[in-house]
TILUMFI-447857 format. One record per residue (C-alpha): residue number from 1; residue in three letters; x, y, z. Coordinates in steps of 0.001 Angstrom, whole numbers. Example, Ala and Ser with C-alpha at 12.3 -4.5 7.8 and 13.67 -1.06 7.14 Angstrom:
[atom 1, ala, [12300, -4500, 7800]];
[atom 2, ser, [13670, -1060, 7140]];
This chain:
[atom 1, met, [134672, 98008, 204831]];
[atom 2, asn, [133807, 94818, 206717]];
[atom 3, trp, [132670, 96241, 210056]];
[atom 4, arg, [132423, 92808, 211682]];
[atom 5, glu, [136097, 92134, 211040]];
[atom 6, glu, [137034, 95644, 212154]];
[atom 7, trp, [135156, 95185, 215440]];
[atom 8, lys, [137046, 91941, 216047]];
[atom 9, ile, [140339, 93756, 215536]];
[atom 10, leu, [139242, 96577, 217856]];
[atom 11, ile, [138198, 94172, 220610]];
[atom 12, leu, [141502, 92317, 220275]];
[atom 13, met, [143470, 95565, 220482]];
[atom 14, val, [141508, 96730, 223536]];
[atom 15, gly, [142032, 93361, 225200]];
[atom 16, ile, [145789, 93452, 224628]];
[atom 17, phe, [145880, 97050, 225905]];
[atom 18, leu, [144033, 96103, 229113]];
[atom 19, val, [146369, 93160, 229707]];
[atom 20, cys, [149366, 95479, 229285]];
[atom 21, trp, [147752, 98084, 231573]];
[atom 22, tyr, [146956, 95697, 234422]];
[atom 23, ile, [149807, 93193, 234130]];
[atom 24, pro, [151021, 92774, 237737]];
[atom 25, val, [154726, 93375, 237105]];
[atom 26, gly, [156461, 93861, 240441]];
[atom 27, ser, [154156, 91487, 242290]];
[atom 28, pro, [156398, 88834, 243920]];
[atom 29, arg, [154188, 85926, 242873]];
[atom 30, phe, [153874, 87117, 239268]];
[atom 31, asp, [157591, 87813, 238938]];
[atom 32, thr, [158410, 84419, 240464]];
[atom 33, ala, [155983, 82690, 238104]];
[atom 34, val, [157618, 84342, 235084]];
[atom 35, leu, [161042, 83191, 236288]];
[atom 36, glu, [159693, 79686, 236892]];
[atom 37, ala, [158359, 79572, 233337]];
[atom 38, phe, [161826, 80296, 231931]];
[atom 39, his, [163524, 78009, 234472]];
[atom 40, leu, [161287, 75124, 233392]];
[atom 41, val, [161707, 75717, 229669]];
[atom 42, lys, [165495, 75976, 230162]];
[atom 43, trp, [165543, 72721, 232117]];
[atom 44, tyr, [163360, 71069, 229479]];
[atom 45, ala, [165661, 72209, 226681]];
[atom 46, gln, [168752, 70945, 228520]];
[atom 47, glu, [167358, 67631, 229712]];
[atom 48, his, [164850, 66528, 227105]];
[atom 49, val, [165259, 68088, 223676]];
[atom 50, leu, [168620, 66551, 222776]];
[atom 51, leu, [168351, 63230, 224600]];
[atom 52, cys, [164616, 62545, 224212]];
[atom 53, leu, [163006, 64493, 221418]];
[atom 54, val, [165759, 64410, 218796]];
[atom 55, pro, [166010, 60572, 218838]];
[atom 56, ala, [162194, 60430, 218828]];
[atom 57, phe, [162060, 62699, 215760]];
[atom 58, phe, [164502, 60438, 213927]];
[atom 59, ile, [162499, 57329, 214890]];
[atom 60, ala, [159262, 58983, 213744]];
[atom 61, gly, [160881, 59990, 210454]];
[atom 62, ala, [162168, 56451, 209982]];
[atom 63, ile, [158658, 55071, 210486]];
[atom 64, gly, [157442, 57237, 207629]];
[atom 65, val, [160271, 56233, 205281]];
[atom 66, phe, [161292, 52663, 206130]];
[atom 67, val, [158020, 51137, 207362]];
[atom 68, ser, [155531, 50478, 204599]];
[atom 69, gln, [152023, 51833, 204932]];
[atom 70, ala, [150708, 48365, 204182]];
[atom 71, ala, [152568, 46949, 207191]];
[atom 72, val, [151235, 49651, 209530]];
[atom 73, met, [147679, 49120, 208307]];
[atom 74, arg, [148042, 45349, 208552]];
[atom 75, tyr, [148970, 45418, 212246]];
[atom 76, leu, [147608, 48746, 213545]];
[atom 77, gly, [145174, 49935, 210883]];
[atom 78, ala, [141445, 50413, 211335]];
[atom 79, gly, [140839, 47090, 209621]];
[atom 80, ala, [143496, 45118, 211528]];
[atom 81, lys, [142720, 42349, 214008]];
[atom 82, lys, [141657, 44166, 217162]];
[atom 83, ala, [143380, 41827, 219614]];
[atom 84, leu, [146723, 42209, 217845]];
[atom 85, ala, [146436, 45960, 217260]];
[atom 86, tyr, [145415, 46873, 220813]];
[atom 87, gly, [147702, 44273, 222357]];
[atom 88, val, [150785, 45728, 220637]];
[atom 89, ala, [149781, 49328, 221356]];
[atom 90, ser, [148851, 48804, 225015]];
[atom 91, val, [152164, 47274, 226109]];
[atom 92, ser, [154467, 49557, 224145]];
[atom 93, gly, [155308, 51533, 227259]];
[atom 94, thr, [157195, 48583, 228703]];
[atom 95, val, [159801, 49176, 225983]];
[atom 96, leu, [159648, 52967, 225617]];
[atom 97, ala, [160528, 54770, 228863]];
[atom 98, val, [159374, 58110, 227470]];
[atom 99, cys, [157468, 61126, 228779]];
[atom 100, ser, [154200, 62570, 227476]];
[atom 101, cys, [156088, 64799, 225019]];
[atom 102, thr, [158650, 62331, 223672]];
[atom 103, val, [155918, 59895, 222625]];
[atom 104, leu, [154291, 62504, 220365]];
[atom 105, pro, [156547, 62193, 217287]];
[atom 106, leu, [156161, 58398, 217444]];
[atom 107, phe, [152376, 58717, 217732]];
[atom 108, ala, [152282, 61170, 214822]];
[atom 109, gly, [154407, 58808, 212740]];
[atom 110, ile, [152196, 55722, 213088]];
[atom 111, tyr, [148935, 57705, 212897]];
[atom 112, arg, [149874, 59403, 209636]];
[atom 113, met, [151069, 56109, 208202]];
[atom 114, gly, [147565, 54684, 208556]];
[atom 115, ala, [147286, 53315, 212096]];
[atom 116, gly, [143713, 53194, 213359]];
[atom 117, leu, [142629, 55915, 215762]];
[atom 118, gly, [141979, 53394, 218540]];
[atom 119, pro, [145359, 51611, 218487]];
[atom 120, ala, [147164, 54945, 217930]];
[atom 121, cys, [145482, 56463, 221006]];
[atom 122, ala, [146200, 53331, 223033]];
[atom 123, phe, [149860, 53752, 222088]];
[atom 124, leu, [149713, 57489, 222862]];
[atom 125, tyr, [148553, 56751, 226414]];
[atom 126, ser, [150609, 53637, 227094]];
[atom 127, gly, [153936, 55023, 225837]];
[atom 128, pro, [154560, 57258, 228855]];
[atom 129, ala, [152145, 55554, 231294]];
[atom 130, ile, [153341, 51927, 231288]];
[atom 131, asn, [156932, 52550, 232295]];
[atom 132, val, [158320, 49504, 234113]];
[atom 133, leu, [160918, 51477, 236065]];
[atom 134, ala, [158354, 54111, 237101]];
[atom 135, ile, [155906, 51443, 238270]];
[atom 136, val, [158624, 49626, 240258]];
[atom 137, leu, [159671, 52967, 241780]];
[atom 138, thr, [156041, 53705, 242672]];
[atom 139, ala, [155689, 50368, 244460]];
[atom 140, arg, [158924, 50815, 246432]];
[atom 141, ile, [158422, 54422, 247492]];
[atom 142, leu, [154642, 54869, 247646]];
[atom 143, gly, [153700, 51317, 248557]];
[atom 144, pro, [152887, 48087, 246683]];
[atom 145, asp, [149158, 48884, 246606]];
[atom 146, leu, [149707, 52075, 244600]];
[atom 147, gly, [152335, 50352, 242437]];
[atom 148, val, [150039, 47462, 241499]];
[atom 149, ala, [147052, 49775, 241012]];
[atom 150, arg, [149085, 52014, 238734]];
[atom 151, ala, [150309, 49079, 236631]];
[atom 152, val, [146862, 47519, 236228]];
[atom 153, gly, [145184, 50870, 235710]];
[atom 154, ala, [147663, 52013, 233050]];
[atom 155, val, [147223, 48880, 230918]];
[atom 156, ala, [143446, 48981, 231316]];
[atom 157, phe, [143321, 52705, 230542]];
[atom 158, ser, [145243, 52310, 227306]];
[atom 159, leu, [142797, 49655, 226109]];
[atom 160, val, [139661, 51509, 227223]];
[atom 161, val, [140839, 54862, 225843]];
[atom 162, gly, [141744, 53313, 222499]];
[atom 163, ile, [138495, 51356, 222147]];
[atom 164, ala, [136405, 54353, 223260]];
[atom 165, met, [138115, 56698, 220792]];
[atom 166, ala, [137541, 54230, 217964]];
[atom 167, phe, [133870, 53913, 218968]];
[atom 168, phe, [133170, 57645, 219336]];
[atom 169, phe, [134807, 58479, 216018]];
[atom 170, arg, [133890, 55321, 214115]];
[atom 171, arg, [132268, 57336, 211306]];
[atom 172, asp, [135416, 59415, 210859]];
[atom 173, glu, [137484, 56244, 210876]];
[atom 174, cys, [135312, 54638, 208214]];
[atom 175, gln, [135775, 57694, 205994]];
[atom 176, arg, [139503, 57737, 206699]];
[atom 177, leu, [139766, 54024, 205898]];
[atom 178, ala, [137813, 54484, 202667]];
[atom 179, ala, [140065, 57376, 201643]];
[atom 180, gln, [143226, 55330, 202102]];
[atom 181, pro, [144480, 53619, 198956]];
[atom 182, val, [144196, 49869, 198678]];
[atom 183, met, [147636, 48557, 199450]];
[atom 184, gly, [148842, 45509, 197599]];
[atom 185, glu, [151618, 43220, 198677]];
[atom 186, glu, [154803, 45272, 198656]];
[atom 187, val, [158248, 43892, 198046]];
[atom 188, pro, [160319, 45281, 200937]];
[atom 189, ala, [163539, 47089, 200100]];
[atom 190, arg, [165389, 44934, 202644]];
[atom 191, pro, [164665, 41880, 204799]];
[atom 192, leu, [162437, 42374, 207831]];
[atom 193, trp, [165223, 41397, 210233]];
[atom 194, gln, [167397, 44246, 208961]];
[atom 195, thr, [164611, 46788, 209492]];
[atom 196, ala, [163958, 45333, 212958]];
[atom 197, ile, [167625, 45703, 213948]];
[atom 198, tyr, [167696, 49251, 212575]];
[atom 199, phe, [164726, 50317, 214710]];
[atom 200, ala, [165941, 48371, 217740]];
[atom 201, leu, [169243, 50278, 217675]];
[atom 202, met, [167446, 53646, 217555]];
[atom 203, val, [165107, 52651, 220383]];
[atom 204, ala, [168126, 51469, 222408]];
[atom 205, ile, [169767, 54880, 221967]];
[atom 206, leu, [166572, 56606, 223125]];
[atom 207, val, [166079, 54307, 226129]];
[atom 208, phe, [169649, 54071, 227438]];
[atom 209, ala, [170517, 57746, 226920]];
[atom 210, asn, [167571, 58603, 229177]];
[atom 211, trp, [168008, 55812, 231730]];
[atom 212, gly, [167305, 57399, 235120]];
[atom 213, arg, [169304, 56950, 238307]];
[atom 214, pro, [167610, 54327, 240544]];
[atom 215, gln, [166992, 54853, 244237]];
[atom 216, glu, [169158, 51883, 245294]];
[atom 217, glu, [172881, 51569, 244628]];
[atom 218, gly, [172881, 47870, 243753]];
[atom 219, gly, [170882, 45668, 241425]];
[atom 220, leu, [170217, 45444, 237712]];
[atom 221, trp, [168808, 48968, 237341]];
[atom 222, ala, [171876, 50485, 238980]];
[atom 223, ala, [174206, 48391, 236799]];
[atom 224, leu, [172399, 49535, 233668]];
[atom 225, phe, [172580, 53147, 234835]];
[atom 226, ala, [176336, 52849, 235417]];
[atom 227, ala, [176769, 51475, 231892]];
[atom 228, lys, [174147, 53663, 230180]];
[atom 229, trp, [176583, 55654, 228045]];
[atom 230, trp, [178566, 52564, 227059]];
[atom 231, leu, [175292, 50923, 225987]];
[atom 232, thr, [174235, 54099, 224153]];
[atom 233, ser, [177625, 54239, 222400]];
[atom 234, gly, [177372, 50592, 221382]];
[atom 235, ala, [173927, 51145, 219888]];
[atom 236, ala, [175173, 54284, 218089]];
[atom 237, leu, [178107, 52374, 216567]];
[atom 238, gly, [175693, 49667, 215456]];
[atom 239, leu, [173502, 52318, 213837]];
[atom 240, ala, [176549, 53774, 212059]];
[atom 241, ala, [177344, 50331, 210638]];
[atom 242, val, [173726, 49911, 209509]];
[atom 243, leu, [173799, 53292, 207766]];
[atom 244, val, [176752, 52236, 205647]];
[atom 245, ala, [175963, 48555, 205112]];
[atom 246, trp, [172192, 48602, 204573]];
[atom 247, leu, [171158, 52189, 203821]];
[atom 248, gly, [174023, 53053, 201501]];
[atom 249, ala, [175238, 56108, 203419]];
[atom 250, ser, [178618, 57620, 202575]];
[atom 251, trp, [181187, 55609, 204537]];
[atom 252, trp, [183640, 58506, 204890]];
[atom 253, lys, [180951, 60878, 206240]];
[atom 254, val, [179857, 58264, 208762]];
[atom 255, gly, [183500, 57645, 209662]];
[atom 256, val, [184200, 61346, 210229]];
[atom 257, ser, [181083, 61668, 212403]];
[atom 258, val, [182047, 58632, 214500]];
[atom 259, leu, [185630, 59860, 214891]];
[atom 260, val, [184611, 63375, 216006]];
[atom 261, thr, [182061, 61953, 218438]];
[atom 262, ala, [184624, 59537, 219928]];
[atom 263, val, [187240, 62289, 220348]];
[atom 264, leu, [184753, 64542, 222125]];
[atom 265, ala, [183694, 61648, 224364]];
[atom 266, leu, [187346, 61200, 225398]];
[atom 267, phe, [187942, 64915, 225982]];
[atom 268, phe, [184659, 65495, 227837]];
[atom 269, pro, [184049, 62268, 229782]];
[atom 270, arg, [181968, 64084, 232426]];
[atom 271, glu, [179776, 65785, 229813]];
[atom 272, pro, [178391, 62968, 227642]];
[atom 273, val, [175825, 65361, 226157]];
[atom 274, val, [178686, 66995, 224201]];
[atom 275, ala, [179472, 63765, 222381]];
[atom 276, phe, [175756, 62986, 222002]];
[atom 277, thr, [175246, 66381, 220367]];
[atom 278, ala, [178158, 65777, 217999]];
[atom 279, gly, [176706, 62395, 217065]];
[atom 280, thr, [173315, 63988, 216394]];
[atom 281, ile, [174878, 66662, 214177]];
[atom 282, gly, [176862, 63987, 212378]];
[atom 283, leu, [173754, 61886, 211753]];
[atom 284, ser, [171937, 64976, 210467]];
[atom 285, trp, [174835, 65773, 208129]];
[atom 286, val, [175061, 62213, 206801]];
[atom 287, thr, [171338, 61868, 206171]];
[atom 288, ser, [170549, 65387, 204919]];
[atom 289, thr, [173228, 65161, 202214]];
[atom 290, asp, [172156, 61686, 201100]];
[atom 291, pro, [170199, 61793, 197813]];
[atom 292, gly, [168491, 58474, 198585]];
[atom 293, glu, [166669, 57005, 201569]];
[atom 294, gly, [168819, 58907, 204047]];
[atom 295, gly, [167692, 62247, 202647]];
[atom 296, ala, [164048, 61200, 202782]];
[atom 297, trp, [164574, 60060, 206389]];
[atom 298, phe, [166056, 63415, 207427]];
[atom 299, ser, [163317, 65341, 205604]];
[atom 300, ala, [160565, 63395, 207387]];
[atom 301, ser, [162277, 63841, 210773]];
[atom 302, trp, [162720, 67581, 210164]];
[atom 303, thr, [159021, 67901, 209291]];
[atom 304, phe, [158055, 66410, 212658]];
[atom 305, ala, [160517, 68674, 214471]];
[atom 306, lys, [159129, 71822, 212817]];
[atom 307, gln, [155570, 70904, 213711]];
[atom 308, ile, [156030, 69620, 217245]];
[atom 309, leu, [158983, 71378, 218914]];
[atom 310, pro, [157638, 74986, 218911]];
[atom 311, leu, [154330, 73834, 220418]];
[atom 312, leu, [156104, 71805, 223085]];
[atom 313, leu, [158410, 74624, 224160]];
[atom 314, gly, [155507, 77083, 224250]];
[atom 315, gly, [153431, 74653, 226281]];
[atom 316, val, [156251, 74036, 228758]];
[atom 317, leu, [156633, 77797, 229185]];
[atom 318, val, [152932, 78186, 230033]];
[atom 319, ala, [152959, 75136, 232342]];
[atom 320, gly, [155957, 76558, 234209]];
[atom 321, phe, [154190, 79899, 234650]];
[atom 322, leu, [151047, 78243, 236012]];
[atom 323, leu, [152465, 75453, 238195]];
[atom 324, gly, [156225, 76011, 238418]];
[atom 325, arg, [158848, 73309, 238805]];
[atom 326, val, [159157, 70543, 241381]];
[atom 327, gly, [159648, 72291, 244711]];
[atom 328, his, [158959, 75753, 243251]];
[atom 329, glu, [155668, 77582, 242848]];
[atom 330, gly, [154152, 79186, 239786]];
[atom 331, ile, [151255, 81623, 239722]];
[atom 332, ile, [149024, 78939, 241309]];
[atom 333, pro, [150069, 78390, 244968]];
[atom 334, ser, [151045, 74803, 245732]];
[atom 335, gly, [149074, 75091, 248983]];
[atom 336, trp, [145900, 75286, 246922]];
[atom 337, val, [146777, 72034, 245189]];
[atom 338, ala, [147587, 70259, 248462]];
[atom 339, gly, [144394, 71594, 250041]];
[atom 340, phe, [142150, 70407, 247219]];
[atom 341, val, [143499, 66822, 247081]];
[atom 342, gly, [142989, 65872, 250715]];
[atom 343, gly, [140573, 63063, 251503]];
[atom 344, asn, [138945, 60884, 248877]];
[atom 345, ser, [135977, 62832, 247544]];
[atom 346, leu, [135122, 62829, 243852]];
[atom 347, gly, [136111, 66504, 243805]];
[atom 348, ala, [139566, 65747, 245223]];
[atom 349, asn, [140119, 62963, 242676]];
[atom 350, phe, [138875, 65145, 239829]];
[atom 351, phe, [141117, 68025, 240877]];
[atom 352, ala, [144144, 65706, 241097]];
[atom 353, ser, [143380, 64338, 237631]];
[atom 354, val, [143032, 67807, 236095]];
[atom 355, val, [146213, 69137, 237728]];
[atom 356, gly, [148087, 66008, 236635]];
[atom 357, ala, [146731, 66364, 233101]];
[atom 358, phe, [147971, 69950, 232695]];
[atom 359, met, [151248, 69731, 234638]];
[atom 360, tyr, [154376, 68516, 232855]];
[atom 361, phe, [156055, 65467, 234414]];
[atom 362, ala, [159419, 64261, 233189]];
[atom 363, thr, [159847, 60488, 233361]];
[atom 364, leu, [159963, 59298, 237018]];
[atom 365, thr, [159509, 62787, 238526]];
[atom 366, glu, [155855, 62109, 239279]];
[atom 367, val, [156831, 59708, 242088]];
[atom 368, pro, [158655, 62203, 244358]];
[atom 369, ile, [155957, 64815, 243608]];
[atom 370, val, [153208, 62454, 244779]];
[atom 371, gln, [155353, 61433, 247748]];
[atom 372, gly, [155542, 65079, 248841]];
[atom 373, leu, [151794, 65597, 248334]];
[atom 374, leu, [151007, 62457, 250360]];
[atom 375, gly, [153115, 63888, 253157]];
[atom 376, ala, [151081, 67105, 252919]];
[atom 377, gly, [147795, 65240, 253404]];
[atom 378, met, [146905, 63993, 249933]];
[atom 379, gly, [144605, 60960, 249899]];
[atom 380, lys, [145627, 57697, 248253]];
[atom 381, gly, [142780, 57925, 245745]];
[atom 382, pro, [143822, 61342, 244398]];
[atom 383, ala, [147431, 60113, 244409]];
[atom 384, leu, [146502, 57265, 242055]];
[atom 385, ala, [144391, 59626, 239927]];
[atom 386, leu, [147383, 61932, 239488]];
[atom 387, leu, [149681, 58988, 238674]];
[atom 388, leu, [147287, 57747, 235979]];
[atom 389, ala, [146579, 61127, 234365]];
[atom 390, gly, [149844, 62996, 234913]];
[atom 391, pro, [152555, 61058, 233054]];
[atom 392, ala, [150360, 60496, 229976]];
[atom 393, leu, [149161, 64095, 229567]];
[atom 394, ser, [150486, 67624, 229847]];
[atom 395, leu, [149618, 71028, 228439]];
[atom 396, pro, [152406, 70822, 225806]];
[atom 397, asn, [151226, 67310, 224959]];
[atom 398, met, [147648, 68534, 224379]];
[atom 399, leu, [148757, 71337, 222063]];
[atom 400, val, [150604, 68894, 219822]];
[atom 401, ile, [147829, 66268, 219870]];
[atom 402, asn, [145437, 69000, 218738]];
[atom 403, ser, [147665, 69760, 215751]];
[atom 404, ile, [147702, 66070, 214788]];
[atom 405, met, [144145, 64843, 215489]];
[atom 406, gly, [142136, 68064, 215702]];
[atom 407, ala, [140319, 69722, 218581]];
[atom 408, arg, [137365, 67325, 218881]];
[atom 409, lys, [139431, 64180, 219177]];
[atom 410, thr, [141883, 65883, 221535]];
[atom 411, ile, [139105, 67047, 223875]];
[atom 412, val, [137558, 63578, 223965]];
[atom 413, phe, [140934, 61883, 224536]];
[atom 414, val, [141830, 64214, 227426]];
[atom 415, ser, [138325, 63973, 228902]];
[atom 416, leu, [138445, 60162, 228834]];
[atom 417, val, [141768, 60072, 230662]];
[atom 418, val, [140665, 62611, 233282]];
[atom 419, ala, [137280, 60944, 233839]];
[atom 420, met, [138720, 57439, 234172]];
[atom 421, ala, [141526, 58621, 236436]];
[atom 422, thr, [138957, 60372, 238640]];
[atom 423, val, [136683, 57341, 238982]];
[atom 424, thr, [139556, 54883, 239409]];
[atom 425, gly, [141180, 57010, 242103]];
[atom 426, trp, [137860, 57417, 243906]];
[atom 427, val, [137171, 53651, 243898]];
[atom 428, phe, [140750, 52848, 244949]];
[atom 429, gly, [140602, 55358, 247783]];
[atom 430, ala, [137286, 53977, 249011]];
[atom 431, val, [138592, 50404, 249102]];
[atom 432, trp, [142274, 50824, 250068]];
[atom 433, gly, [142537, 54417, 251250]];
């Protein structure tokens, strides 16, 4: 008998027993925190899984199937031109209005296809951080100084984080680069412009389906919001045409899927998610039953979903228990948070960065949260620190990054973001606070 292993089992059993014995069921704060955990995970499932994550899974799967490894390594690989690789990765957020969780399948896709650690991490940070609409909203609601600081800081952070990660793990990257096969010139299955249109249509579906309501009634943002489902439908029809014309999908299966989706859109005009769900099921049916590229695309997308979705939902559940939803408290009282982020000390900036890193922010929700904290006495420095750390990180995000890059790289990535957000917020608060 291995007594060491048996002692481990005994200690684990005693620990679980003590947790069960002392669990504070009946305590108002504990009971509320449990409810908040399920409220948040329910909201996340309703608002983000179908509209955000499912399109992201399909895009990530498409990267693995339709983008050659040679192309990824040429532009984003460890041996690619640094200016091009980091330049592309650092401004990707201007196109992808995604949250810290939605960017994960895309990050996993390019990283596993051979992208260098530095450019991949720059993309991982910039995807949710450099959101044009969020930055404009920050400037209008919280002031132009915070808006400009957030924009400049987000771009700079993505570059610094990427370069630092590549430097710290340069030995690992050299080994990874040496282990990758030498890629010759590949003859693409289709012209580059066709592949570009195919990806552009999927990105358009992701972006327009999640286009948030602007604060003002007029203007371009409001017009795009009013037409978001028409734009999403147009992109979906374009994708259906591409499936048949360029990917060789069954025309009658695509036709049936389009017809069912259109009928549901007519019968449920106030519930566009119904038609979106039907379209997603139709796309899954068309691709999963395709013996060619479509089947490989679905298989790759399903692999990402199996790996990422359980971790995300579990992480959201824990984040809801600890911090609650916007306007609702978890096990940690919101008064503690507001009390610790007053002034502009290094401690206040560090606390704001850590809370932002672990709390889950849906796209654009960080602005009203910071607005409320500013009203409760939060300093401008900690506000900027939270805006720079919060949208790019979350507890669910960290769990998935760990499964992709490993614990060491995840700890360094998170530490870099928190440290830079802390220092940047402190300097900003000292100069403009």
